[in-house]
C-alpha positions in Angstrom: 109.5 56.6 99.3 112.0 56.7 96.4 114.4 58.6 98.5 114.1 56.1 101.4 114.6 53.2 98.9 117.8 54.9 97.6 119.1 55.4 101.1 118.5 51.8 102.0 120.1 50.7 98.8 123.1 52.9 99.7 123.5 51.2 103.0 123.1 47.8 101.4 125.8 48.6 98.8 128.1 50.0 101.5 127.7 46.8 103.7 128.3 44.5 100.7 131.4 46.4 99.7 132.7 46.3 103.3 132.2 42.6 103.7 133.3 41.8 100.2 136.8 43.1 101.1 137.2 40.5 103.8 137.9 37.6 101.4 138.8 35.1 104.0 135.5 35.5 105.8 133.7 35.5 102.5 135.4 32.3 101.4 134.7 30.6 104.7 131.0 31.6 104.5 130.7 30.1 101.0 132.7 27.0 101.7 130.9 26.1 105.0 127.6 25.0 103.5 129.4 22.6 101.2 131.0 20.8 104.1 127.7 19.1 105.2 126.9 17.5 101.8 130.5 16.4 101.3 130.6 14.9 104.8 127.3 13.1 104.1 128.6 11.6 100.9 131.8 10.5 102.7 129.9 8.8 105.5 127.6 6.9 103.2 130.6 5.8 101.1 132.4 4.4 104.1 129.2 2.6 105.1 128.9 1.2 101.6 132.5 0.0 101.6 131.9 -1.7 104.9 128.7 -3.5 103.8 130.0 -4.4 100.4 130.7 -8.1 100.0 134.4 -8.9 100.3 136.3 -12.2 100.7 135.9 -13.4 104.3 139.2 -15.0 105.3 138.9 -16.8 108.7 141.7 -18.5 110.6 140.5 -21.7 112.3 142.0 -23.7 115.0 140.9 -27.3 115.2 139.2 -27.3 111.8 139.8 -31.1 111.4 137.4 -31.7 114.3 134.4 -30.2 112.5 134.6 -31.2 108.8 130.9 -30.8 108.0 130.9 -27.3 109.5 134.0 -26.3 107.6 132.5 -27.6 104.4 129.4 -25.7 104.9 131.4 -22.4 105.5 133.5 -23.0 102.4 130.3 -23.5 100.3 129.2 -20.0 101.4 132.4 -18.4 100.2 134.4 -18.4 103.5 138.2 -18.8 102.9 139.5 -21.0 105.8 143.0 -20.8 107.1 143.9 -23.8 109.3 146.2 -22.8 112.1 147.7 -24.7 115.0 147.8 -21.9 117.6 145.0 -19.7 119.0 144.2 -17.2 116.3 143.0 -14.5 118.6 146.2 -12.5 118.1 145.4 -12.3 114.4 142.1 -10.5 115.2 143.7 -8.2 117.9 146.4 -7.1 115.5 143.8 -6.4 112.7 145.4 -9.0 110.4 142.0 -10.8 110.2 138.4 -9.7 110.9 137.3 -12.8 112.6 138.6 -16.2 113.8 137.2 -19.6 115.0 138.4 -22.1 117.6 136.7 -25.5 117.5 136.6 -27.1 120.9 138.6 -30.3 121.5 135.5 -32.4 122.3 133.6 -31.2 119.3 133.6 -34.6 117.5 132.6 -36.5 120.6 129.7 -34.2 121.5 128.5 -34.0 117.9 128.4 -37.8 117.6 126.3 -37.9 120.7 123.9 -35.3 119.3 124.9 -32.9 122.0 125.8 -29.2 121.8 129.3 -28.7 120.5 131.2 -25.5 121.2 132.8 -23.2 118.7 134.3 -19.9 119.8 134.1 -16.9 117.5 136.6 -14.1 117.9 135.9 -10.6 116.4 136.6 -7.0 117.0 133.6 -4.7 117.3 135.8 -1.6 117.6 136.5 -2.0 113.8 133.4 -1.5 111.7 134.5 -3.8 108.9 135.6 -6.5 111.4 132.2 -6.2 113.2 130.4 -6.7 109.9 132.5 -9.7 109.1 131.9 -11.2 112.5 128.2 -10.7 112.1 128.2 -12.4 108.7 130.1 -15.4 110.2 127.8 -15.6 113.2 124.8 -15.8 111.0 126.3 -18.6 109.1 127.0 -20.5 112.3 123.5 -20.0 113.6 122.0 -21.2 110.3 124.2 -24.3 110.4 123.1 -25.0 114.0 119.4 -24.6 113.1 119.7 -26.9 110.0 121.6 -29.5 112.0 119.1 -29.4 114.8 116.2 -29.8 112.4 117.9 -32.8 110.8 118.4 -34.4 114.2 114.8 -34.1 115.0 113.7 -35.5 111.7 116.0 -38.5 112.3 114.1 -39.2 115.5 110.7 -38.8 113.8 110.0 -35.4 115.4 108.8 -32.4 113.4 111.2 -29.4 113.6 108.1 -27.2 114.0 107.8 -28.4 117.6 110.6 -25.9 118.4 108.6 -23.1 116.8 105.3 -22.9 118.7 104.7 -19.3 117.6 105.0 -18.1 114.0 105.2 -14.3 113.8 104.5 -12.5 110.5 105.8 -8.9 110.6 104.2 -6.5 108.2 105.8 -3.0 107.7 103.1 -0.4 106.9 105.4 2.5 106.3 106.8 3.2 102.8 110.4 2.5 102.0 110.9 6.1 101.2 110.0 7.0 104.8 112.3 4.4 106.2 115.1 5.5 104.0 114.6 9.1 104.9 115.5 8.3 108.6 119.1 7.7 107.4 119.2 11.3 106.1 117.8 13.0 109.2 120.9 15.1 109.5 120.0 17.0 106.3 117.1 19.1 107.8 119.4 20.1 110.7 122.3 21.2 108.4 120.0 23.0 106.0 118.2 24.8 108.8 121.6 25.9 110.3 122.8 27.1 107.0 119.8 29.5 106.6 119.9 30.5 110.3 123.7 31.2 110.8 124.8 31.9 107.2 125.0 35.7 107.8 126.3 35.6 111.4 129.7 37.2 110.7 128.0 40.0 108.8 125.4 40.5 111.5 128.2 40.9 114.1 130.4 43.2 112.0 127.4 45.4 111.0 126.5 46.0 114.6 129.1 45.3 117.3 131.9 45.6 114.8 130.8 49.0 113.6 130.5 50.3 117.1 133.9 48.9 118.1 135.5 50.6 115.1 133.7 53.8 115.9 132.0 53.9 112.4 128.5 53.5 113.6 128.2 57.0 115.1 129.2 58.9 111.9 126.9 56.6 109.9 123.9 57.6 112.0 124.9 61.3 111.8 124.2 61.2 108.1 120.8 62.4 106.8 119.4 58.9 107.1 117.0 57.4 109.6 117.9 54.5 111.9 115.2 52.4 110.2 116.9 52.8 106.9 120.2 51.9 108.4 118.7 48.8 110.0 116.9 47.6 106.9 120.1 48.1 104.8 122.2 46.1 107.2 119.5 43.5 107.7 119.1 43.0 103.9 122.8 42.4 103.6 122.8 39.8 106.4 119.7 38.2 105.0 121.3 38.0 101.5 124.3 36.2 102.9 122.1 33.7 104.8 120.0 33.1 101.6 123.1 32.5 99.5 124.5 30.0 102.1 121.1 28.2 102.2 121.0 28.1 98.4 124.5 26.6 98.2 123.7 24.1 100.9 120.5 23.0 99.0 122.4 22.7 95.8 125.1 20.7 97.6 122.5 18.2 99.0 121.1 18.0 95.4 124.5 17.0 94.1 125.0 14.6 97.1 121.7 12.9 96.2 123.3 11.8 92.9 126.6 10.8 94.5 125.2 8.8 97.5 125.6 5.1 97.0 121.9 4.5 97.8 121.4 1.5 95.5 124.4 -0.3 96.9 122.9 0.1 100.4 119.4 -0.9 99.2 118.0 2.5 100.1 115.0 3.7 98.0 115.2 7.4 98.3 115.0 10.1 95.6 116.4 13.6 96.1 115.9 15.5 92.9 115.7 19.2 91.9 112.0 19.5 92.9 112.7 18.2 96.4 115.8 20.5 96.7 113.8 23.5 95.7 111.0 22.7 98.2 113.6 22.2 101.0 115.2 25.5 100.1 111.8 27.3 100.2 111.1 25.8 103.6 114.4 26.8 105.1 114.4 30.3 103.5 112.2 32.1 106.1 115.0 31.5 108.7 117.3 33.8 106.7 115.5 37.0 107.5 114.5 35.8 111.0 118.1 34.7 111.9 119.5 37.9 110.5 117.2 40.0 112.6 117.7 38.0 115.8 121.5 37.9 115.4 121.7 41.6 114.8 119.6 42.3 117.8 121.8 40.2 120.1 125.0 41.5 118.6 124.0 45.1 119.0 123.9 44.6 122.8 127.5 43.5 122.8 130.4 45.9 123.5 132.9 44.2 121.2 133.1 41.9 118.2 134.4 39.0 120.4 131.7 39.5 122.9 129.1 39.4 120.1 130.7 36.2 118.8 130.3 34.6 122.2 126.7 35.6 122.5 125.8 34.3 119.0 127.7 31.0 119.4 125.6 30.3 122.4 122.4 31.6 120.6 123.0 29.1 117.8 122.5 26.2 120.1 118.9 27.2 120.7 117.6 26.2 117.3 119.6 23.0 117.3 117.9 21.7 120.5 114.3 21.3 119.2 115.7 20.1 115.8 117.8 17.4 117.4 114.9 16.4 119.6 112.7 15.9 116.5 115.5 13.9 114.9 115.8 11.6 117.9 112.1 11.4 118.6 110.3 11.9 115.3 106.6 12.6 115.5 103.8 13.7 113.2 103.9 17.4 112.4 101.2 19.2 114.4 99.6 22.5 113.3 101.3 24.4 116.1 104.7 23.4 114.9 104.3 25.6 111.9 104.3 28.6 114.2 107.7 27.8 115.8 110.8 28.8 113.8 113.3 26.0 113.2 110.8 23.4 114.3 108.5 24.3 111.4 111.5 24.1 109.0 112.8 20.8 110.3 109.5 19.0 110.3 108.7 20.3 106.8 112.0 19.2 105.3 111.6 15.8 106.9 108.2 15.4 105.2 109.8 16.3 101.9 112.5 13.7 102.3 109.8 11.1 103.2 108.1 11.8 99.9 105.4 14.1 101.2 105.0 17.8 100.8 103.8 20.4 103.3 100.3 21.8 102.5 99.7 25.4 101.5 98.2 26.2 104.8 101.2 24.8 106.7 103.5 26.5 104.3 101.7 29.8 104.7 101.7 29.6 108.5 105.4 28.8 108.5 106.3 31.8 106.4 103.8 34.2 107.9 104.7 33.5 111.5 108.4 33.6 110.9 108.1 37.0 109.0 106.0 38.3 111.9 108.7 37.4 114.4 111.2 39.0 112.1 109.3 42.3 112.1 109.1 42.2 115.9 112.9 41.7 116.2 113.6 44.5 113.7 111.4 46.8 115.8 113.3 45.7 118.9 116.6 46.4 117.1 115.5 49.9 116.2 114.6 50.6 119.9 118.1 49.3 120.9 119.8 51.6 118.4 117.9 54.6 119.8 119.8 54.4 123.0 122.9 56.5 123.3 124.7 53.8 125.2 124.3 51.5 122.3 125.7 54.0 119.7 128.4 55.7 121.7 129.3 53.2 124.4 132.6 51.4 123.6 
């Protein structure tokens, strides 16, 4: 037993030394998991900048025809620019976010208590302009409703006659759960970090070794195929575990950097949540390592193995993205499906809940069982002469 452990350790050290020499690949592997948290912070910062209150400067044509409306807008902080020509070009050229044109018969129709037309120009292709246009539209709608209510009161009619149905909407979900929907990309990125973190090592340790002709002399040493497989598998698993750890730490740092308060998002992502998410994603490291090594060992070259694994990596993304677009309560059977179990568990953690011990045990146990089956399949593949000698 001690001898086998030493042989496995020798293979593990050999693989770590080989892959440690490729500094570019190593650097890319370590940097990749940090991209997701950084992108998340950048996106939320852009959204925060768009939603932050900023002076709303609106060019208006025909402002003199609607003095009450202009006064109402100025009281709400709108800076009006009175122009003589149609201000639509100012919006098209992105000089202004929105513009208003008051119809020529506005005064006449208003004095007759009839609907008067105001044209609002905005540019939905620009997020900030779209937000400004929405703000201005709400102001106009509120002014219209207030003016309509005053006209009814002047005629002795209650404004409630226009509201025959009063709807009270009560939200039963917690704000933590609603806020977690905005971070539904986190489970996907964390799952992928654990699943594909050791992909380059898995390819190089199998197809790469055979392409270079170094797999045959390695197996000719006084060492069993099982010991070779375990050593290479542990190296790949270690890389995936490290990538998942970096990704979890990155999301923990992102939790402190995200402008959640500015967006009125009540969500807490602290060390305890980061550790639980890491432990949920961790079973995918050995599972992904075994699966990728099995697939890569059937390829005849490094490039061919890359093609196979790039296609393979879409498989765990499909159920994960489906759950993101169509969230549902986690059923017991989901704990038995790799990637699905991890995504649903991480979503629960973000929503302020924690997977139970039974679900956690099923997730770990089933994933490790699948891993053992894949390693057995890998040993069978390496027993074929075509796999070892075919180049």
